[in-house]
C-alpha positions as CSV (number, residue, x, y, z in Angstrom):
1,X,167.9,131.6,191.1
2,X,164.0,131.1,191.3
3,X,163.8,134.7,188.6
4,X,165.7,132.5,185.8
5,X,163.6,129.4,186.4
6,X,160.8,132.0,185.7
7,X,161.8,133.5,182.3
8,X,162.6,129.7,181.0
9,X,159.0,128.9,182.0
10,X,157.3,132.3,179.8
11,X,159.8,131.3,176.9
12,X,158.6,127.7,177.2
13,X,155.1,128.4,177.2
14,X,155.1,131.3,174.2
15,X,157.0,128.9,172.6
16,X,154.3,126.2,172.8
17,X,151.0,129.3,172.2
18,X,153.1,129.7,168.8
19,X,153.0,126.1,167.7
20,X,149.3,126.1,168.9
21,X,148.2,129.5,166.9
22,X,150.4,128.1,163.7
23,X,148.5,124.7,163.8
24,X,145.3,126.6,164.0
25,X,146.1,128.6,161.4
26,X,147.8,125.8,158.7
27,X,144.2,123.7,159.0
28,X,141.6,126.9,158.5
29,X,143.7,126.9,155.9
30,X,143.2,123.6,154.4
31,X,140.0,122.9,156.0
32,X,138.1,125.7,156.7
33,X,139.1,128.0,153.4
34,X,138.8,125.7,150.6
35,X,140.9,125.6,147.5
36,X,139.5,128.0,144.3
37,X,139.1,124.7,142.1
38,X,137.1,122.6,145.5
39,X,135.4,126.6,145.8
40,X,134.1,126.6,142.2
41,X,133.7,123.0,141.7
42,X,131.2,123.1,144.8
43,X,129.8,126.2,144.0
44,X,128.8,124.9,140.5
45,X,127.5,121.8,140.9
46,X,124.7,123.2,143.8
47,X,124.0,126.0,141.5
48,X,122.7,123.0,138.9
49,X,120.7,121.4,141.5
50,X,119.0,124.6,142.4
51,X,118.7,125.7,138.4
52,X,116.9,122.1,137.9
53,X,114.5,122.4,141.2
54,X,113.3,126.0,139.8
55,X,113.4,125.3,136.1
56,X,110.9,123.3,133.7
57,X,114.3,122.5,131.9
58,X,113.3,121.6,128.0
59,X,113.2,117.8,126.7
60,X,112.9,116.7,123.5
61,X,109.3,114.9,121.9
62,X,108.7,113.5,118.6
63,X,105.6,112.2,117.5
64,X,105.1,109.5,115.0
65,X,102.7,108.3,112.8
66,X,102.7,104.3,112.6
67,X,101.0,101.2,111.9
68,X,101.4,98.5,114.3
69,X,100.6,95.1,112.9
70,X,99.7,91.9,115.4
71,X,100.3,89.0,113.8
72,X,98.1,86.0,113.6
73,X,101.0,83.2,114.0
74,X,104.2,84.6,115.5
75,X,106.0,82.2,113.9
76,X,105.3,82.9,110.5
77,X,105.0,86.5,110.5
78,X,105.8,88.9,107.8
79,X,105.1,92.9,109.0
80,X,106.3,94.1,106.0
81,X,103.2,92.6,104.2
82,X,100.3,95.3,103.6
83,X,97.6,92.6,103.6
84,X,95.4,93.4,105.9
85,X,94.2,89.9,106.2
86,X,97.2,88.5,107.0
87,X,97.2,90.0,110.5
88,X,95.3,89.3,113.7
89,X,94.6,93.1,113.4
90,X,96.2,96.7,112.1
91,X,95.9,99.8,114.1
92,X,97.1,103.2,113.2
93,X,98.7,105.1,116.1
94,X,100.3,108.6,117.0
95,X,102.8,108.1,119.7
96,X,105.1,111.0,121.1
97,X,108.4,110.0,122.6
98,X,110.0,112.7,125.3
99,X,113.6,111.8,126.0
100,X,116.0,114.4,127.8
101,X,119.7,113.4,130.3
102,X,119.5,113.1,133.7
103,X,120.6,116.6,135.7
104,X,121.7,114.5,138.5
105,X,124.7,112.7,136.7
106,X,125.9,115.8,135.3
107,X,129.6,115.7,136.0
108,X,131.8,119.1,137.0
109,X,134.6,119.7,136.7
110,X,137.3,122.3,137.1
111,X,140.7,122.8,135.2
112,X,142.4,126.0,137.1
113,X,145.2,125.9,134.8
114,X,144.1,126.6,131.7
115,X,140.8,128.3,133.6
116,X,137.6,125.8,132.5
117,X,134.6,124.7,133.9
118,X,134.0,121.3,132.7
119,X,130.8,120.1,132.4
120,X,130.2,116.5,131.2
121,X,126.9,115.1,130.3
122,X,125.5,111.5,130.3
123,X,123.9,109.6,127.4
124,X,120.3,111.0,126.9
125,X,117.5,108.7,127.6
126,X,114.5,108.1,126.7
127,X,111.5,109.1,129.6
128,X,108.0,108.6,129.2
129,X,106.0,107.3,125.6
130,X,102.6,108.2,124.6
131,X,100.0,106.9,122.3
132,X,97.7,109.5,121.7
133,X,95.2,108.2,119.8
134,X,94.6,104.2,118.2
135,X,92.6,103.5,115.6
136,X,91.8,99.8,114.8
137,X,92.2,99.1,110.6
138,X,90.2,95.3,110.7
139,X,89.4,96.1,115.0
140,X,85.4,95.4,113.9
141,X,86.0,91.6,115.4
142,X,88.4,93.3,118.1
143,X,87.6,92.9,121.5
144,X,87.3,96.1,123.8
145,X,89.3,94.2,126.6
146,X,92.4,94.2,123.5
147,X,93.2,97.7,123.3
148,X,94.8,97.8,126.4
149,X,97.6,95.3,124.2
150,X,97.2,97.2,121.2
151,X,98.4,100.5,122.9
152,X,101.1,98.7,124.2
153,X,102.3,97.6,120.9
154,X,101.8,101.1,120.0
155,X,104.2,102.3,122.3
156,X,106.4,99.0,121.3
157,X,106.0,100.2,117.2
158,X,106.7,103.9,118.1
159,X,110.2,102.6,119.8
160,X,111.5,100.7,117.6
161,X,110.6,103.4,114.6
162,X,112.1,106.1,116.7
163,X,116.0,103.7,117.5
164,X,115.9,103.4,113.4
165,X,115.8,107.0,112.2
166,X,118.5,107.4,115.6
167,X,117.0,111.7,115.4
168,X,115.6,112.0,119.4
169,X,118.6,111.0,121.7
170,X,121.3,113.2,120.0
171,X,118.2,115.8,119.3
172,X,117.9,115.7,123.3
173,X,121.6,115.3,124.1
174,X,122.4,118.8,121.7
175,X,119.2,120.3,123.3
176,X,121.0,120.3,127.1
177,X,123.9,120.9,125.9
178,X,123.0,124.1,124.7
179,X,120.6,125.2,128.2
180,X,123.4,123.9,130.4
181,X,126.8,126.1,127.9
182,X,124.1,129.1,128.4
183,X,123.7,128.7,131.8
184,X,127.4,127.9,133.1
185,X,128.3,131.0,130.4
186,X,126.6,133.0,132.9
187,X,127.4,131.7,136.2
188,X,131.2,131.9,135.3
189,X,130.5,135.3,134.3
190,X,129.9,135.9,137.8
191,X,132.0,134.0,139.8
192,X,134.9,134.3,138.3
193,X,135.2,135.8,134.9
194,X,138.6,134.4,133.7
195,X,136.8,130.9,133.3
196,X,135.5,129.4,130.2
197,X,133.2,127.0,129.7
198,X,133.6,123.8,128.4
199,X,130.4,121.1,127.5
200,X,131.6,117.5,126.5
């Protein structure tokens, strides 16, 4: 009778051990071994972060030659006037705008069914405005203390001209798209050659 009880206890212990092993395998499969889609997504984002850290990613620079005008009276001012005497001062400027995307805002998604790595870009923004030269066209009587205001006027006029021609930001986003498409096309070849890259 004692022998039978020992056998029952052994069977119960074996069942418990077997159940424990199954649970461990399931937990490892779910939490330790990531699915392929998740693995690609995490690796793609990590690779981009390293790429951004180590690379001087190109941005787009546009230089504009502008004429900035400070009105004598802001309530009665025609900026289209070509008469210098209508303004407190007129300054000739060369302004450079730098635009690009924030790479930290790039979104990575994976479509495992269609085997696609989908990279979505944020909109490009102006990163910097530099006024390289300012020459007063009627500035004989303009005090030196006015120069910072003249430079700010040049920056604003340069940005306004860029907004009107509408070329800078689309060019910056297109350049970022080309850079990332080239980067990820090489990346997926090494990671999983069955995948293609889609840039949005």
